[in-house]
C-alpha positions as CSV (number, residue, x, y, z in Angstrom):
1,M,0.3,-0.1,0.4
2,K,1.7,3.4,-1.7
3,I,0.7,6.1,0.9
4,G,1.3,9.6,0.2
5,V,1.4,12.8,3.3
6,L,0.5,16.3,2.4
7,T,0.7,19.0,4.4
8,G,1.3,22.6,4.0
9,A,0.8,26.3,5.0
10,D,0.5,29.7,3.6
11,A,2.6,32.9,5.4
12,N,-0.3,33.2,8.2
13,Q,1.0,29.6,9.5
14,L,4.1,29.1,8.5
15,N,5.8,29.6,11.9
16,L,3.7,26.4,12.5
17,L,4.8,24.6,9.8
18,N,8.6,25.5,10.8
19,I,7.9,23.4,13.8
20,T,5.8,20.3,12.4
21,L,7.2,19.7,9.5
22,P,10.8,18.7,10.6
23,I,9.3,16.0,12.7
24,L,6.7,14.8,10.0
25,Q,9.8,14.5,7.7
26,Q,11.8,12.0,10.2
27,Y,7.9,9.7,10.6
28,C,7.8,9.5,7.2
29,L,11.5,8.9,6.2
30,K,11.4,6.4,9.3
31,H,8.0,4.3,7.9
32,S,9.5,4.7,4.2
33,H,6.2,7.6,3.0
34,D,7.0,10.3,0.2
35,I,6.3,13.5,1.8
36,H,4.9,16.3,-0.2
37,F,4.3,20.4,1.5
38,F,3.5,23.8,-0.1
39,T,3.8,27.2,1.8
40,S,1.9,29.2,0.0
41,N,-1.1,29.2,-1.6
42,V,-2.4,26.3,-4.4
43,D,-3.6,26.8,-7.9
44,G,-5.3,30.4,-7.1
45,I,-7.3,28.9,-5.2
46,H,-10.2,30.4,-3.4
47,Q,-8.7,32.1,-0.3
48,E,-11.4,33.1,2.8
49,E,-10.3,35.9,5.0
50,G,-7.3,35.9,3.4
51,K,-6.3,32.3,4.6
52,S,-6.1,29.5,2.3
53,F,-8.2,27.0,4.1
54,F,-8.5,25.1,0.4
55,A,-5.3,25.2,-0.6
56,R,-5.3,21.3,0.3
57,Y,-8.0,20.4,-1.8
58,P,-5.9,21.4,-5.6
59,F,-3.1,19.5,-3.7
60,I,-4.9,16.9,-2.7
61,K,-6.1,16.3,-6.3
62,K,-2.8,16.7,-7.8
63,H,-1.1,13.9,-5.8
64,L,-3.6,11.5,-5.1
65,P,-2.8,10.1,-8.7
66,N,0.3,8.7,-7.2
67,Y,-0.6,6.5,-4.1
68,D,-3.3,4.7,-2.7
69,W,-3.9,6.6,0.0
70,I,-3.2,10.2,0.8
71,F,-2.4,11.3,4.3
72,W,-3.4,15.2,4.9
73,I,-2.4,16.8,8.1
74,D,-2.7,20.2,9.1
75,A,-0.5,22.5,10.0
76,D,-0.7,22.6,13.5
77,C,-0.5,19.0,14.1
78,L,1.7,17.1,15.4
79,V,2.8,13.7,14.8
80,M,4.0,12.5,18.8
81,N,3.9,8.9,18.3
82,F,6.4,7.2,16.1
83,Y,5.2,3.9,17.2
84,K,1.8,4.1,15.0
85,K,1.3,3.8,12.0
86,F,-1.0,5.3,9.6
87,E,-2.0,1.5,8.3
88,D,-3.5,0.8,12.3
89,Y,-5.8,3.3,11.3
90,I,-6.2,2.8,6.9
91,D,-9.4,0.6,6.2
92,N,-9.8,-0.1,2.7
93,K,-13.9,-0.6,2.3
94,Y,-14.1,2.9,3.0
95,S,-12.6,6.5,0.5
96,L,-12.5,8.7,3.6
97,I,-11.6,7.7,6.9
98,L,-12.0,11.1,8.9
99,D,-12.2,12.0,12.8
100,Q,-15.4,13.7,14.3
101,Q,-15.6,16.9,14.7
102,L,-15.2,17.5,18.2
103,G,-18.2,19.2,19.9
104,S,-19.8,18.6,17.1
105,P,-23.1,15.1,16.7
106,L,-22.3,12.7,13.3
107,P,-22.0,12.9,10.5
108,N,-20.1,15.7,11.2
109,C,-16.2,15.1,10.4
110,A,-13.2,17.6,10.8
111,S,-11.2,17.9,7.5
112,G,-7.9,18.7,9.9
113,H,-6.0,15.3,9.4
114,G,-7.4,11.8,7.9
115,F,-7.0,9.8,4.9
116,W,-8.4,10.1,1.6
117,K,-8.6,7.1,-0.8
118,N,-7.8,6.9,-4.8
119,D,-10.9,6.2,-5.8
120,E,-13.8,8.0,-7.8
121,T,-15.3,9.0,-4.5
122,T,-12.5,11.2,-3.0
123,A,-12.0,12.8,-6.7
124,R,-15.7,13.9,-6.6
125,I,-15.7,14.8,-2.5
126,V,-12.5,16.8,-3.8
127,D,-13.7,18.4,-7.6
128,Q,-16.8,19.0,-5.1
129,I,-15.4,21.3,-2.5
130,I,-12.7,23.2,-5.0
131,E,-15.9,24.3,-7.2
132,L,-18.0,25.5,-4.3
133,A,-15.1,27.1,-2.5
134,P,-15.8,30.6,-4.5
135,K,-19.4,30.0,-4.5
136,M,-20.4,29.2,-0.5
137,A,-17.5,29.8,1.3
138,Y,-17.7,32.7,3.2
139,A,-16.2,34.1,7.1
140,G,-16.4,31.4,9.4
141,F,-17.6,29.2,6.6
142,A,-14.5,28.1,4.5
143,D,-13.4,24.2,4.0
144,N,-14.5,22.0,7.1
145,E,-18.4,23.5,6.5
146,I,-18.0,22.9,3.1
147,L,-17.0,18.7,3.8
148,N,-19.2,19.1,6.2
149,H,-22.1,20.1,4.0
150,L,-21.2,17.4,1.1
151,I,-20.8,14.6,3.9
152,N,-24.4,16.2,5.3
153,D,-26.1,15.7,1.7
154,M,-24.9,12.1,1.6
155,Y,-25.8,11.3,5.0
156,T,-29.4,12.4,4.2
157,N,-30.0,11.4,1.1
158,N,-27.6,8.2,0.2
159,K,-27.4,7.0,4.0
160,K,-26.2,3.3,2.1
161,E,-24.1,4.9,0.2
162,F,-22.6,6.4,3.5
163,K,-22.3,4.0,5.2
164,R,-19.9,2.1,2.3
165,R,-17.7,5.6,1.3
166,I,-17.3,7.1,4.6
167,K,-15.6,5.7,8.0
168,I,-15.7,8.7,11.0
169,K,-13.5,8.0,14.1
170,G,-14.1,9.1,17.4
171,P,-15.2,10.8,19.7
172,G,-13.0,9.3,22.3
173,K,-9.8,7.3,22.8
174,D,-10.7,6.0,18.6
175,R,-9.7,8.9,17.3
176,I,-7.0,9.5,14.8
177,G,-6.2,12.8,16.2
178,H,-6.8,14.6,19.7
179,Y,-6.7,17.5,21.6
180,D,-5.7,20.2,23.8
181,K,-6.9,20.2,27.5
182,E,-7.7,23.4,27.4
183,I,-9.7,23.6,23.8
184,V,-11.8,20.1,24.2
185,E,-13.1,21.6,28.3
186,C,-13.8,25.1,26.3
187,H,-15.9,23.4,24.0
188,M,-17.6,21.3,26.7
189,H,-18.4,24.0,29.0
190,T,-19.8,25.9,25.6
191,N,-22.5,22.8,24.8
192,L,-23.2,22.5,28.1
193,G,-24.2,26.1,28.2
194,Q,-21.6,27.6,30.2
195,P,-23.2,25.6,34.0
196,E,-22.6,27.2,37.0
197,G,-20.9,24.1,39.2
198,S,-19.2,20.9,37.8
199,F,-20.1,19.0,35.1
200,D,-19.6,15.3,33.9
201,L,-16.3,15.1,31.9
202,Y,-16.9,12.2,30.3
203,D,-20.6,12.9,28.9
204,K,-21.1,11.2,25.9
205,S,-24.5,13.5,24.3
206,L,-22.0,16.1,24.2
207,H,-19.9,14.4,21.4
208,V,-16.6,15.6,23.0
209,T,-15.3,13.9,26.8
210,F,-12.1,14.2,28.5
211,D,-11.1,11.3,26.4
212,D,-10.5,13.8,23.8
213,I,-7.6,15.4,25.0
214,Y,-4.1,14.6,23.4
215,T,-2.9,11.6,25.8
216,P,1.1,11.0,25.6
217,G,1.5,6.9,24.7
218,R,-2.2,6.6,24.1
219,D,-2.5,8.8,21.0
220,F,-1.0,9.7,17.5
221,L,-1.6,13.0,16.6
222,Y,-1.6,16.8,18.9
223,H,-3.7,18.6,17.2
224,R,-3.6,22.5,18.0
225,S,-7.0,23.9,16.0
226,G,-9.3,26.4,17.1
227,V,-8.2,29.9,18.2
228,D,-4.4,30.8,18.2
229,V,-4.5,32.4,21.7
230,L,-6.1,30.4,25.2
231,Q,-6.3,32.9,28.5
232,R,-7.4,33.2,32.1
233,R,-10.0,34.7,32.8
234,T,-12.5,34.8,36.1
235,E,-16.3,36.0,36.1
236,A,-16.0,39.5,36.7
237,F,-13.1,40.3,34.4
238,N,-14.3,42.6,32.6
239,D,-14.8,44.8,35.2
240,I,-12.2,43.9,38.1
241,V,-9.6,41.3,37.3
242,P,-7.5,41.4,34.3
243,F,-7.6,38.4,31.9
244,R,-4.0,37.3,30.2
245,D,-3.0,35.2,27.4
246,F,-0.9,31.9,28.9
247,A,-0.5,30.1,25.7
248,T,-0.7,30.4,21.9
249,K,-1.0,27.8,19.5
250,E,2.8,27.9,18.4
251,S,4.1,27.9,22.3
252,D,2.4,24.7,22.5
253,L,3.9,23.1,19.4
254,K,7.0,24.2,20.4
255,Y,5.8,22.5,23.9
256,H,4.9,18.7,22.4
257,A,7.6,18.4,20.1
258,D,9.9,17.8,22.5
259,R,7.9,15.2,23.7
260,I,7.3,12.5,20.9
261,V,7.3,9.5,22.5
262,R,10.0,7.6,19.9
263,E,12.7,5.6,20.4
264,K,15.5,7.1,21.9
265,L,18.9,6.0,19.4
266,L,18.1,5.6,15.7
267,V,19.5,1.7,14.7
268,G,19.8,-0.6,11.6
269,E,18.6,1.1,8.9
270,D,16.6,3.6,10.3
271,R,20.1,5.1,11.2
272,E,21.3,5.2,7.4
273,K,17.8,7.2,6.6
274,I,17.4,9.7,9.3
275,D,20.1,11.9,10.2
276,P,21.2,11.1,13.6
277,N,22.6,14.8,14.3
278,T,18.6,16.0,13.8
279,W,17.0,13.4,16.5
280,F,16.6,14.5,19.0
281,Y,15.6,12.8,22.8
282,T,15.4,13.6,26.1
283,I,17.8,12.2,29.1
284,L,17.6,12.4,32.4
285,D,20.5,15.8,33.5
286,N,22.5,15.1,36.8
287,R,24.4,18.2,36.5
288,Y,26.4,17.4,39.6
289,N,29.0,14.3,40.3
290,G,30.1,12.9,43.9
291,D,32.5,16.0,44.1
292,G,30.3,18.8,44.0
293,S,31.7,20.3,40.5
294,D,28.7,21.4,38.2
295,S,30.6,19.2,35.3
296,V,27.5,19.8,33.1
297,K,27.3,23.8,33.2
298,T,31.0,23.5,32.9
299,L,30.9,21.1,29.4
300,R,28.2,23.8,28.2
301,Q,30.4,26.9,28.9
302,E,33.4,25.2,27.2
303,L,30.8,24.3,23.9
304,G,28.8,27.3,24.3
305,I,25.7,25.3,24.1
306,P,23.3,27.1,25.8
307,N,21.0,26.3,28.6
308,F,17.1,27.3,28.0
309,L,16.0,27.8,31.7
310,E,18.9,29.7,32.5
């Protein structure tokens, strides 16, 4: 089975692609997949609010004939577990294998990561999105909404065809990709109508539970979708208490990029495919040896290696 991996971003998200792409490239080298990416809008496809939401579709159309499956992954999505394989998620009975949209009922799905099979159904859906983009898109209604317009139409008018062609995974542990705790919690709180007091963290009727939160070691992808800036605030923040920004997509992706689950050392053919100098791993840094000298700090100073904790 030949799988092509696609990603990309325009100038609005190149800072994120610069974090996620090197890791994705190493994953593809390890598992012998081709990878293709773009850094600007593709084929002049319609842009909404100055952003290239739809660029993935002509890009998928271009590369689809060369592969059995295409895996698309957004620039704000990180491969977190190198022990997981695409083949773990692919079922050749289907044309599209996507995750359920966070906090939204079936058959709504998420376009940010998933598998597109080289067949007539996929080709038709891709062509329809390309055609509908300039006709239907508006602020707040972009590629994911148009994809779901088509998926819902199939679900409503030809449910037999939907069940044959579309596989939607999740919510919960079964997803291909998982999300940030803050994003999940806010979806739950919003879906409950912003209740006072506590609420059930595993209420499946909300179409989002704490099982949708990325868990290290268990999950394949960390997708930092949604708003760019997360804020801390209180009920009275407008009148009395100031709020503060505490995380962005970039800061969250940088944090997770240093916590990938993969082998510590390259061995065998992996060592021939991947430059060991780019294969970072974590060590437990014992800064002091038995005689009390600060050996690690001294070595850093001698070699000119920065310590980002100081």
